[in-house]
C-alpha positions in Angstrom: -0.1 -0.1 -0.1 2.9 2.5 0.8 4.6 1.6 -2.6 1.3 2.5 -4.3 0.8 5.6 -2.6 4.5 6.6 -3.1 3.8 5.9 -6.9 0.8 8.0 -7.0 2.4 10.8 -4.9 5.4 10.6 -7.5 3.2 10.6 -10.6 1.5 13.5 -9.2 4.6 15.5 -8.8 5.8 14.7 -12.4 2.6 15.6 -13.9 2.6 19.3 -12.2 3.5 21.9 -14.1 6.9 23.5 -12.9 7.6 27.2 -12.9 10.8 28.6 -14.2 12.5 30.4 -11.3 13.5 33.8 -13.2 10.3 35.6 -13.0 9.1 38.4 -15.4 11.2 41.4 -14.8 14.2 39.4 -13.5 17.6 40.4 -15.0 18.6 37.6 -17.6 21.8 36.3 -17.1 24.3 37.0 -19.8 25.8 34.2 -21.6 28.1 33.4 -24.5 28.1 29.7 -26.2 29.2 28.0 -29.2 26.1 27.6 -31.4 25.3 26.1 -34.7 22.9 27.2 -37.5 22.6 25.2 -40.8 25.6 23.1 -39.5 27.8 26.1 -39.1 29.4 26.8 -36.0 29.6 30.4 -34.6 29.8 32.3 -31.1 26.4 33.3 -29.9 26.4 36.2 -27.4 23.1 37.1 -25.7 24.2 40.7 -25.2 24.7 41.1 -29.0 21.5 39.4 -29.9 19.6 41.8 -27.6 21.0 44.8 -29.3 18.9 43.6 -32.4 15.6 43.1 -30.3 13.9 40.7 -28.0 15.6 37.0 -27.7 13.4 34.0 -27.3 15.4 31.7 -25.4 14.5 28.2 -25.1 16.0 25.2 -23.1 15.2 21.5 -24.3 16.4 18.2 -22.9 18.0 16.6 -26.0 18.3 16.9 -29.7 16.6 14.2 -31.7 14.3 13.3 -29.0 10.5 13.1 -29.9 9.5 16.1 -27.7 12.5 18.1 -28.8 12.2 17.5 -32.6 8.3 18.7 -32.3 9.6 22.0 -30.5 12.5 22.6 -33.2 10.1 22.1 -36.0 7.6 24.3 -34.5 10.2 27.1 -33.8 11.5 26.4 -37.4 7.8 26.9 -38.9 7.5 30.2 -37.0 10.9 31.8 -37.8 9.5 33.9 -40.4 7.1 35.6 -37.9 9.5 35.8 -35.3 11.9 37.7 -37.7 9.1 40.2 -38.9 8.7 41.0 -35.1 12.8 41.5 -34.8 13.0 38.7 -32.2 16.0 36.2 -32.4 15.3 32.7 -31.3 18.1 30.5 -29.9 17.6 27.0 -28.3 20.1 25.8 -25.8 20.7 22.0 -24.5 23.4 20.0 -22.9 24.3 18.3 -26.5 27.7 18.6 -27.9 28.2 21.1 -30.7 28.7 18.2 -33.0 25.2 16.8 -32.5 24.0 20.3 -32.7 25.5 20.9 -35.9 23.4 17.8 -37.4 20.4 19.1 -35.2 20.6 22.4 -36.7 20.3 21.2 -40.2 17.6 18.7 -39.6 15.4 19.4 -36.5 15.7 23.3 -36.7 15.8 23.3 -40.7 18.6 25.8 -40.6 16.2 28.4 -39.4 17.6 29.4 -36.0 20.5 28.4 -34.2 21.1 26.0 -31.1 23.7 26.2 -28.5 25.8 23.8 -26.7 25.7 24.0 -22.9 27.7 21.1 -22.2 28.8 22.3 -18.7 25.1 23.0 -17.5 26.3 26.7 -16.8 23.6 28.5 -18.9 20.9 25.8 -17.7 21.6 26.4 -14.0 21.9 30.2 -14.4 18.3 30.2 -16.0 17.0 27.5 -13.4 16.4 25.3 -16.3 17.9 22.1 -15.3 15.8 19.1 -15.3 14.9 17.9 -11.8 14.9 14.3 -12.6 18.6 14.4 -14.3 20.6 17.6 -13.7 22.6 16.7 -16.9 19.4 17.6 -19.1 17.6 20.9 -19.4 14.1 21.3 -18.5 11.7 22.5 -21.2 11.7 26.2 -20.3 11.1 29.1 -22.6 11.8 32.7 -21.9 11.4 36.2 -23.8 14.1 38.6 -22.9 13.4 42.3 -23.6 16.5 44.2 -25.4 17.1 45.8 -21.7 18.2 42.5 -20.7 15.1 41.6 -18.4 12.6 38.7 -18.6 9.2 39.7 -20.2 8.1 36.0 -20.3 8.8 32.7 -18.8 7.0 29.3 -19.4 7.9 25.8 -18.2 6.1 22.6 -19.6 7.3 19.4 -20.6 4.8 19.4 -23.4 6.4 21.1 -26.5 3.1 22.0 -27.8 2.6 25.6 -26.6 6.0 27.2 -26.3 6.3 28.7 -29.7 2.7 30.1 -29.4 3.3 31.5 -25.9 6.4 33.1 -26.7 5.2 34.6 -30.1 2.4 36.1 -28.0 4.9 37.7 -25.8 7.1 38.9 -28.4 4.0 40.7 -30.2 2.9 42.2 -26.9 6.2 43.5 -26.3 6.6 45.0 -29.8 3.1 46.5 -29.8 3.9 48.3 -26.4 7.0 49.6 -27.8 5.8 51.1 -31.2 
């Protein structure tokens, strides 16, 4: 009976939506990372991206897994709309840059970059570490304003709404700053 109760409690905890620790209005930690777009590596710097407009920063557990592939395809499909709004999108995972070279071509369809966080430093600074295994990122999305503050955060293991919700946050920001 105790085992059943423990299983039910564990299942309830896993099913509960998590919340990102960086709340709206918090300062977004600056970072630099090796990234890839279309299989070509470059050095990504958040500060440089913010000079161009808002940044959608999304963390995902691992390239080539079903949920992460869905999310990458969704972001790739929305890139024209993000670009029209002046937003930069970047995905971050613990994967090696070599893995991300391949993923940026296929899963990301060469539409946006993905950055390697093999040390987990960026994940930790954004409180995006998966509770079940700290080697992996949780599925957390942020929209960061050009002034370096978090406009929006969303955490859900389900990849379905990350693009929709971040797009809405970017639209709201752009509308308010016209």
